[in-house]
C-alpha positions in Angstrom: 128.0 110.7 15.5 131.3 110.0 13.9 133.0 113.1 15.3 133.0 114.7 18.7 130.3 117.2 19.2 128.0 115.9 16.4 125.6 114.5 19.0 125.1 117.9 20.6 125.4 120.4 17.8 121.7 120.5 16.9 122.3 119.3 13.4 121.3 116.2 11.4 124.9 115.4 10.4 124.2 112.2 8.6 121.0 113.5 7.0 118.8 110.6 8.2 116.1 112.8 9.7 117.3 112.3 13.4 119.0 115.0 15.4 121.7 114.6 18.0 120.7 112.1 20.7 117.5 111.1 18.8 119.8 109.6 16.2 120.6 106.0 17.0 124.2 106.6 16.0 124.6 108.8 19.1 123.3 106.1 21.5 126.8 105.5 22.8 127.8 109.2 23.0 128.6 110.6 26.4 126.5 113.5 25.4 123.5 111.3 25.3 123.9 109.2 28.5 120.9 109.5 30.9 121.2 111.9 33.8 121.8 109.6 36.8 121.1 110.9 40.2 124.4 110.4 41.9 123.3 112.1 45.1 124.8 109.9 47.8 123.2 111.8 50.6 122.5 109.1 53.1 121.2 111.6 55.7 118.7 109.9 58.0 117.2 111.1 61.2 119.3 109.5 63.9 117.9 111.4 66.8 118.8 109.2 69.7 117.1 111.2 72.4 116.2 108.7 75.0 115.0 111.2 77.6 112.8 109.5 80.1 111.5 110.4 83.5 113.9 108.9 86.0 112.3 110.4 89.1 113.2 108.0 91.9 111.4 109.8 94.7 110.3 107.0 97.0 108.9 109.1 99.8 106.9 106.9 102.2 105.2 107.6 105.4 107.5 106.3 108.2 105.0 107.0 110.9 105.0 103.8 113.0 102.2 104.8 115.4 99.4 102.3 115.1 96.3 101.5 117.0 97.4 97.9 117.4 100.1 98.7 120.1 98.8 98.6 123.7 101.3 101.4 124.4 98.7 103.9 123.1 97.0 103.5 126.5 98.3 105.9 129.0 96.0 105.3 132.0 93.5 102.8 133.3 90.7 102.4 135.7 89.4 99.1 137.0 86.7 97.7 139.3 86.3 94.0 140.2 83.5 92.6 142.3 84.0 89.2 143.8 80.7 87.8 144.9 80.9 84.7 147.1 78.0 82.2 147.5 78.7 79.7 150.3 76.7 76.5 150.8 77.3 76.3 154.5 79.2 77.8 157.4 79.6 81.3 156.1 77.4 84.1 154.9 77.4 85.1 151.3 79.5 88.2 150.8 81.2 90.5 148.4 84.6 92.1 148.0 85.2 95.1 145.7 88.6 95.9 144.3 89.4 99.1 142.5 92.6 100.3 140.8 93.8 103.1 138.6 97.2 104.3 137.4 99.4 105.6 134.7 101.4 103.7 132.1 104.7 102.4 133.4 105.7 100.4 130.3 104.5 98.5 127.3 105.6 95.7 125.0 103.4 95.0 121.9 100.0 93.9 123.2 101.1 94.0 126.8 100.9 97.3 128.9 101.3 97.8 132.6 100.4 100.7 134.9 101.7 102.0 138.2 99.1 103.2 140.7 96.7 102.2 143.5 94.9 98.8 143.7 92.9 98.4 146.9 89.8 96.8 148.4 87.1 99.5 148.6 84.3 97.4 150.0 84.3 94.2 152.0 81.4 92.5 154.0 83.0 89.0 154.1 83.7 87.2 157.4 87.2 87.8 158.8 88.4 84.2 158.9 91.9 83.1 158.1 90.4 79.9 156.7 89.0 81.9 153.9 92.2 83.9 153.0 93.0 81.6 150.2 89.7 82.5 148.5 90.3 86.3 148.3 92.0 87.8 145.3 95.4 89.2 146.2 96.1 92.8 146.9 99.0 94.4 148.9 97.5 95.8 152.1 100.7 97.7 153.0 101.7 99.0 149.6 101.1 102.6 148.4 101.3 101.5 144.8 100.7 98.3 142.8 101.5 97.3 139.2 98.5 96.2 137.2 99.0 94.9 133.7 96.8 94.0 130.7 97.3 91.8 127.7 95.3 92.5 124.6 94.3 90.5 121.6 94.8 91.3 117.9 94.3 94.9 117.0 93.3 95.7 120.6 89.9 94.2 119.9 89.8 92.1 123.0 91.4 91.9 126.5 92.9 88.4 127.0 94.4 88.7 130.5 95.0 91.1 133.4 97.2 90.9 136.5 98.1 92.6 139.7 101.5 92.3 141.4 103.9 94.4 143.6 106.2 95.0 140.6 106.0 94.6 136.8 106.1 91.1 135.4 106.6 90.0 131.8 104.4 86.9 132.2 101.0 87.3 133.8 101.3 83.8 135.2 104.0 85.0 137.5 101.7 87.6 139.1 100.1 87.1 142.5 96.7 87.7 141.0 95.7 87.2 137.4 92.8 86.3 135.1 93.3 84.9 131.6 91.6 83.4 128.6 89.1 86.3 129.0 88.6 87.2 125.3 86.6 90.2 126.6 85.5 92.5 123.7 86.9 96.0 123.8 84.4 98.7 122.9 85.2 102.4 123.1 88.4 101.5 125.0 86.5 99.7 127.8 85.5 96.1 128.7 83.0 94.4 130.9 83.7 90.8 131.8 82.5 88.1 134.2 83.5 84.5 135.1 82.8 82.0 137.8 85.3 80.3 140.1 85.3 78.4 143.4 85.0 74.7 144.0 81.3 74.5 143.1 80.7 72.4 146.2 81.3 74.7 149.2 81.6 78.0 147.5 80.9 79.6 144.1 82.5 82.9 143.2 81.4 85.3 140.5 84.0 87.8 139.3 82.7 90.9 137.5 85.4 93.1 136.0 84.9 96.5 134.3 87.9 98.5 133.0 88.5 101.5 130.9 91.6 102.9 129.2 92.7 106.4 128.2 94.8 107.0 125.1 97.6 109.4 124.2 
């Protein structure tokens, strides 16, 4: 259109058969510019919710009681037979030792008990020359310490000792047996070994022991 409004008046002003914006002469008119979407909405979902479960509850069982600590045993009972076979001079004979007591202390696989430990049977010849053969016990004591050293997981008994007072090393006791590897079943053991010089005397030691738990 040549004049303002001619491209939006609904008339064919130049009589060429085209009206308003359909007329090529109106192509530059502001009335005929295309409708442009000027929506500058840049809205986007920026939900930054980072909620996560931060439960730090680290509750653990702090119960340190295990069945691998010899301290679970509170009492013991023991019997040892010492059977002597002499080749000459003396008659074969037997001594029987018995002990029982309650726990005095424990350290890992080692536990010791305070109680009685005495000879309950003896048919051996009373001869001072044989004193060195007899397992020790305190004839004048009313109580004796007896200790036991267990293997892994209390599955075996490795050593036991008897002494007037507690010792940390069984080798310091007046009487001990070691390298036993006696299997523990139902908190009890049966064990035997041989000693003596093999020429004049042979000794068979038979040990049975049982233990009570807390």
